[in-house]
C-alpha positions in Angstrom: 87.9 72.2 113.0 88.1 68.7 111.5 91.5 69.4 110.0 92.8 70.0 113.5 90.9 67.2 115.3 94.0 65.3 116.3 95.5 68.4 118.0 92.1 69.2 119.6 92.1 65.7 121.1 95.7 66.0 122.4 94.9 69.4 123.9 91.9 68.1 125.8 93.8 65.1 127.1 96.8 67.2 128.2 94.6 69.8 129.8 92.8 67.1 131.8 96.1 65.5 132.9 97.6 68.8 133.9 94.7 70.0 136.0 94.5 66.6 137.6 98.2 66.8 138.5 97.7 70.3 139.8 95.1 69.2 142.3 96.8 65.9 143.2 100.5 66.8 143.6 101.1 70.6 143.3 99.7 71.6 146.7 102.7 73.4 148.2 105.4 75.8 147.0 109.1 76.2 147.2 110.9 79.5 147.9 110.7 81.1 144.4 107.1 80.2 144.0 106.3 81.6 147.4 108.0 84.9 146.6 106.0 85.3 143.4 102.8 84.3 145.3 103.5 87.0 147.9 104.1 89.5 145.1 100.7 88.7 143.7 99.2 89.1 147.2 100.8 92.4 147.6 99.6 93.6 144.2 96.0 92.5 145.2 96.3 94.5 148.4 97.8 97.5 146.7 101.0 97.3 148.8 103.5 97.1 146.0 103.6 96.9 142.2 106.8 95.1 141.1 108.8 95.5 137.9 111.0 92.5 138.4 111.0 89.7 140.9 111.5 90.7 144.5 115.2 90.8 145.3 116.3 90.7 141.6 117.1 93.2 138.9 116.0 90.8 136.2 113.2 88.2 135.4 110.3 90.5 134.7 108.3 87.3 133.8 108.1 86.6 137.5 106.4 90.0 138.0 104.0 89.3 135.1 103.1 85.9 136.7 102.4 87.8 140.0 100.1 90.3 138.2 98.2 87.3 136.7 98.1 85.6 140.1 96.6 88.7 141.7 93.6 88.3 139.4 93.3 84.6 140.3 93.6 85.5 144.0 90.8 88.1 143.6 88.5 85.4 142.1 89.4 82.3 144.1 91.4 83.6 147.2 95.1 83.5 147.9 96.4 80.0 147.8 98.7 77.6 146.1 96.2 76.1 143.6 95.1 79.5 142.2 98.7 80.5 141.9 99.8 77.4 140.0 96.6 77.3 138.1 97.7 80.4 136.2 100.8 78.6 135.0 98.8 75.6 133.9 96.5 77.9 131.8 99.5 79.6 130.2 101.1 76.2 129.5 98.0 75.2 127.5 98.1 78.4 125.6 101.8 77.7 124.9 100.8 74.2 123.6 98.3 75.8 121.2 100.9 78.3 119.9 103.4 75.6 119.5 101.0 73.7 117.3 100.4 76.8 115.2 104.2 77.2 115.0 104.4 73.7 113.6 101.7 74.3 111.0 103.5 77.5 109.9 106.9 75.8 109.6 105.8 72.4 108.2 102.3 70.9 107.9 99.5 69.8 110.2 100.7 66.2 110.5 104.2 67.2 111.4 102.8 69.8 113.8 100.6 67.1 115.5 103.5 64.7 116.0 105.7 67.5 117.3 103.0 68.6 119.7 102.7 65.1 121.2 106.5 65.1 121.7 106.5 68.6 123.2 103.5 67.9 125.5 105.1 64.7 126.9 108.7 66.0 127.1 109.9 65.0 130.6 112.2 68.1 130.7 109.2 70.4 130.7 106.6 68.3 132.7 107.2 70.0 136.0 107.7 73.4 134.4 104.0 73.5 133.4 103.4 74.1 137.2 106.5 76.0 138.2 105.9 79.6 139.2 109.3 81.0 138.4 108.7 83.6 135.6 109.3 81.1 132.9 105.7 80.7 131.6 105.7 84.0 129.7 109.2 83.1 128.5 107.9 79.9 127.1 105.1 81.8 125.3 107.6 84.1 123.7 109.3 81.2 121.9 106.4 80.2 119.6 105.3 83.8 119.2 108.7 84.9 118.0 109.0 81.9 115.7 105.5 82.4 114.2 106.3 86.0 113.4 109.7 84.9 112.0 108.0 82.3 109.7 105.5 84.9 108.6 108.2 87.4 107.6 110.3 84.7 105.9 107.3 83.5 103.9 107.2 86.6 101.7 109.9 88.5 99.8 108.5 91.9 100.9 107.3 91.6 104.5 104.5 93.8 105.8 105.8 96.6 108.0 103.1 95.8 110.5 104.5 92.2 110.8 108.0 93.6 111.3 106.8 96.0 113.9 105.1 93.2 115.8 108.3 91.1 115.5 110.3 93.9 116.9 107.8 94.4 119.7 107.8 90.7 120.6 111.6 90.7 120.6 111.8 93.6 123.0 109.1 92.2 125.3 110.8 88.8 125.3 114.1 90.1 126.4 112.4 92.2 129.1 110.6 89.1 130.2 113.7 87.0 130.6 117.2 87.8 129.3 117.8 84.2 128.3 116.0 85.0 125.0 118.8 87.3 123.8 120.6 84.5 121.7 117.3 83.3 120.2 116.2 86.8 119.3 119.7 87.6 117.8 119.6 84.3 115.7 116.1 85.1 114.4 117.1 88.7 113.4 120.4 87.5 111.8 118.6 84.9 109.7 116.1 87.5 108.4 118.9 89.9 107.6 120.9 87.2 105.7 117.8 86.3 103.8 117.2 90.0 102.9 113.8 90.0 104.7 115.0 92.9 106.8 116.7 95.6 104.8 117.7 99.3 105.4 114.3 100.3 104.2 112.2 97.9 106.3 114.5 97.7 109.4 113.1 100.9 111.0 109.7 99.2 111.5 111.3 96.3 113.4 113.6 98.6 115.4 110.7 100.9 116.4 108.8 97.8 117.6 111.8 96.6 119.5 112.3 100.0 121.3 108.6 100.1 122.2 108.8 96.6 123.8 112.1 97.2 125.5 111.5 100.9 126.5 110.4 100.0 130.1 113.7 98.3 130.7 115.7 101.3 129.4 113.7 103.6 131.7 114.3 101.2 134.6 118.1 101.1 134.0 118.3 104.9 133.7 116.4 105.2 137.0 118.1 102.5 139.0 121.8 103.0 138.0 121.8 100.4 135.2 121.2 97.6 137.8 119.6 95.3 135.2 122.3 95.7 132.6 125.1 95.5 135.2 123.7 92.2 136.4 123.3 90.7 132.9 126.6 91.8 131.5 128.9 91.8 134.6 127.5 90.3 137.8 125.7 87.3 136.5 127.2 84.1 138.0 128.7 81.3 135.9 132.0 80.1 134.5 131.7 81.9 131.2 132.5 80.6 127.8 136.2 80.0 128.6 135.1 76.6 130.0 134.3 75.4 126.5 138.0 75.1 125.7 138.3 72.3 128.3 137.6 68.8 127.1 136.3 67.8 130.5 133.4 70.3 130.3 132.2 68.8 127.0 132.3 65.4 128.6 130.3 66.8 131.6 127.7 68.4 129.4 127.0 65.7 126.9 127.6 62.5 128.9 126.6 63.5 132.4 124.2 66.5 132.3 122.2 66.0 129.1 120.8 62.5 130.1 119.6 64.3 133.3 118.4 67.3 131.4 116.0 65.2 129.2 114.6 63.6 132.4 111.9 65.1 134.6 114.2 66.6 137.3 115.1 70.0 135.8 113.4 72.4 138.2 116.6 74.0 139.6 119.9 72.0 139.8 120.6 68.4 138.8 120.2 65.5 141.1 122.9 62.8 141.1 120.7 60.1 139.4 120.2 59.8 135.7 116.6 58.7 135.0 115.8 56.2 132.2 113.3 58.7 130.8 116.2 61.1 130.3 118.2 58.6 128.2 115.1 57.7 126.1 114.3 61.3 125.2 118.0 62.2 124.8 118.4 59.5 122.3 115.3 60.5 120.4 116.5 64.2 120.4 119.9 63.3 119.1 118.4 61.1 116.3 116.0 63.8 115.3 118.8 66.4 115.3 120.9 64.0 113.2 118.1 63.5 110.7 117.6 67.3 110.4 121.4 67.9 109.9 122.0 65.0 107.5 121.1 66.7 104.2 123.5 69.6 105.0 126.3 67.2 105.9 125.8 65.3 102.6 125.6 68.6 100.6 127.4 71.4 102.4 126.4 73.8 99.7 122.9 73.7 101.0 124.1 75.5 104.1 124.8 78.7 102.2 121.5 78.4 100.3 119.6 77.9 103.6 121.3 81.0 105.1 120.2 83.0 102.0 116.7 81.4 102.1 117.2 80.0 98.6 116.5 76.3 99.4 113.9 74.8 97.1 112.8 72.3 99.7 110.8 74.2 102.3 110.9 71.3 104.8 114.7 71.3 104.7 114.8 75.1 105.1 112.7 74.7 108.3 114.9 71.9 109.5 117.9 74.2 109.1 116.2 76.9 111.1 115.3 74.5 113.9 119.0 73.3 114.1 120.2 76.9 114.2 117.7 77.9 116.8 118.5 74.9 118.9 122.2 75.9 118.8 121.2 79.5 119.8 119.2 78.1 122.7 122.3 76.2 123.9 124.4 79.3 124.3 123.1 80.4 127.7 123.6 76.8 129.0 127.2 76.7 127.9 127.9 79.9 129.8 127.3 78.2 133.2 129.5 75.8 135.1 127.9 73.5 136.1 125.0 73.6 133.7 121.7 75.0 134.8 118.8 73.0 133.4 116.5 76.0 132.9 119.0 77.7 130.6 118.3 75.2 127.8 114.6 74.7 128.1 113.7 76.7 125.0 115.8 74.2 123.1 113.0 71.7 123.8 110.7 73.6 121.5 112.9 73.2 118.5 114.0 69.7 119.3 110.4 68.7 119.6 109.7 70.2 116.2 112.6 68.2 114.7 111.2 65.1 116.4 107.8 65.7 114.8 109.5 66.1 111.4 111.5 62.9 111.9 108.3 61.0 112.8 106.4 62.4 109.8 109.2 61.5 107.4 109.5 58.0 108.9 105.8 57.2 108.5 105.7 58.7 105.0 108.6 56.6 103.8 107.8 53.6 101.6 110.6 51.6 103.1 109.9 49.4 106.1 112.9 50.3 108.2 112.2 54.0 108.5 108.5 53.2 109.3 109.5 50.8 111.9 112.0 53.3 113.4 109.3 56.0 113.6 106.9 53.5 115.2 109.4 52.6 117.9 110.3 56.3 118.5 106.6 57.3 118.8 105.9 54.4 121.1 108.8 55.3 123.3 107.6 59.0 123.5 104.1 57.9 124.4 105.0 55.2 127.0 107.8 57.1 128.6 106.0 60.5 128.6 102.8 59.1 130.0 104.7 57.2 132.7 106.5 60.4 133.8 103.1 62.2 133.9 101.7 59.5 136.1 104.7 59.5 138.4 104.6 63.3 138.8 100.9 63.1 139.5 101.4 60.5 142.2 104.2 62.3 144.0 103.1 65.3 146.1 106.3 67.1 147.1 108.4 70.2 146.6 111.9 70.1 145.2 114.2 72.7 146.7 117.7 73.5 148.1 118.3 72.7 151.7 121.3 72.2 153.9 123.3 69.1 153.1 123.5 66.4 155.7 127.2 65.7 155.2 128.8 69.1 154.2 128.2 72.8 154.9 126.5 73.7 151.7 123.2 73.3 149.9 121.9 70.2 148.1 118.8 69.5 146.0 116.2 67.7 148.1 112.6 66.4 147.9 110.2 67.2 150.7 106.9 65.4 150.8 103.7 67.5 151.2 102.8 65.3 154.2 105.9 66.7 156.0 105.0 70.3 155.2 101.4 69.7 156.3 102.6 68.2 159.5 104.6 71.3 160.3 101.6 73.6 159.5 99.3 71.6 161.8 101.8 71.7 164.5 102.3 75.5 164.4 98.6 76.1 164.2 97.7 73.8 167.1 100.2 75.6 169.3 99.2 79.0 168.1 102.8 79.8 167.1 103.2 83.2 165.5 107.0 83.5 165.3 109.3 81.0 163.5 113.0 80.8 162.9 114.0 78.6 160.0 116.6 78.1 157.3 116.7 80.1 154.1 114.7 77.5 152.0 111.6 77.8 154.2 111.2 81.5 155.0 108.9 82.4 152.1 107.0 79.1 151.8 106.0 79.5 155.5 105.1 83.2 154.9 103.0 82.5 151.8 101.2 79.4 152.9 100.3 81.0 156.3 99.0 84.1 154.6 101.7 86.2 156.2 100.2 85.5 159.7 103.6 84.1 160.8 106.6 86.2 161.4 109.5 84.2 159.8 113.2 84.8 159.4 116.5 83.0 159.0 118.6 85.8 160.4 119.9 84.0 163.5 121.4 81.2 161.3 122.8 83.0 158.3 122.7 86.2 156.3 119.0 87.3 156.4 117.1 86.5 153.2 114.9 89.6 153.0 113.7 90.4 149.4 110.7 92.6 150.3 111.1 96.1 148.8 111.6 99.0 151.1 108.4 100.2 152.6 106.8 96.8 152.4 106.0 95.5 155.9 108.3 92.8 157.2 107.8 91.3 160.7 110.7 89.8 162.6 110.1 86.7 164.8 110.3 87.1 168.6 113.4 85.9 170.5 111.6 84.3 173.5 110.1 81.1 174.8 107.1 81.4 172.4 109.1 81.0 169.3 109.4 77.9 167.1 112.2 76.5 165.0 111.5 74.7 161.7 114.6 72.9 160.6 115.8 70.0 158.4 115.5 66.8 160.4 119.0 65.6 159.5 120.6 69.0 158.9 123.7 70.2 160.8 121.8 73.1 162.5 119.3 71.0 164.4 121.6 69.6 167.2 123.1 73.0 167.7 119.7 74.6 168.2 118.6 71.8 170.6 121.8 72.3 172.7 121.5 76.1 172.8 117.8 75.9 173.6 118.5 73.8 176.7 121.4 76.1 177.7 119.3 79.3 177.5 115.9 78.1 178.9 117.2 75.5 181.4 115.2 72.5 180.0 115.3 70.3 176.9 113.0 71.6 174.1 110.0 69.8 172.7 111.0 68.2 169.4 108.6 66.8 166.8 109.8 65.2 163.6 107.7 65.3 160.4 109.7 63.3 157.9 112.5 65.6 156.6 111.3 68.6 158.7 111.5 69.1 162.5 109.6 71.6 164.7 111.4 72.6 168.0 109.4 74.6 170.6 109.4 75.1 174.4 106.0 73.5 174.8 
């Protein structure tokens, strides 16, 4: 245990910080989180047992989070904290596996530095609480890499290890299809290094089929809906956008400084936080340090591909660079970029950052040691500052109607606004609510489904409940309430129509960015 004392200390501090943030600033849910919470509630009640997220033919990780949440609900009751507490626990397990991954690829000191960088990475801070199906996806990254390192460490891998690697590959793709490029890169490296041969391949393929078999059965049963979505129907600009210079400018000069900041939960905001620039610069420098030996001596690239490099550290550096590139593939397929499509890249960039810090502190020259000191100080100061700010800000980040155009924009809604709405509805014994698409499921989940909520009178109804699962429509009379964005374009229309229909002005109460409209 003494050998891992530094990591143990980091784990305890990070666990304390995350649970504190959970209780202080993670008290409400946005739409995706609410849907998964409702899935967990339905599982607990025996009403439905989902394979994928409600309303989707992909993202099994969301269903897995719902099954885990149902256990928490059985123990602690249905609520936001038990729901998000599951994600925090999984994030700490991921931190432990990440450290083990660093030990397998490098050494304990490098792993400890990398773990600090990973634990404080602003890109991932809010994702340690997000209920979106990504927590199991995050766990799959170190699991796959650990098995990859184990197979690569011996000239004749054990068939059991290959079987487990194949199983983990199949389960990872079932969990979230974003892992396909990563899994492909890991398999390709093992094949090029002759760790997977015609003789040993069947063990890995059998494992893969075992892990992916449920998806095959699902597609055969439901008209290939999952494969059709992933291969054909998935939104995005595709890889043709890469041939346009403006898109490279957009990705690396506009989006990446935002990506390395803390606001990566759905789409990008307009602002570029300072924390994003700090961690972007550190990531670029760490990547450059990892690539440098192969630029100076291109022959090392072929030797690294074959697994013949004498320097084990450089071999792992090469692997981290390749896996970072593989993780970037899904991000490049979207126009504009979706932050969550590159989150697995944070794992490998954090590992390269740990490697850079270890090399800097181990160098006898003063300049590299000074550079490593500055980089580590920047990681600690910036990362801790972001943690404090996230803990101090109790809010949800979601899409809502834009104030100046008929589309949706990212917005932050304070918990005080949401609590004001809930108090208002409870005090007036409201049971039916018409609202916009962003608040249908948060109101349903946080009310324990005591409210009948819909957006149907404003837009295409957002009903994701499976057939046979009870869905109650709100009333269309004087007893109904409207919950709308205060400055949204729908509010004045509702107030005008309300007066026309009922003959008197409605009662309007504003709670920050949200407004409740009723007849009494």
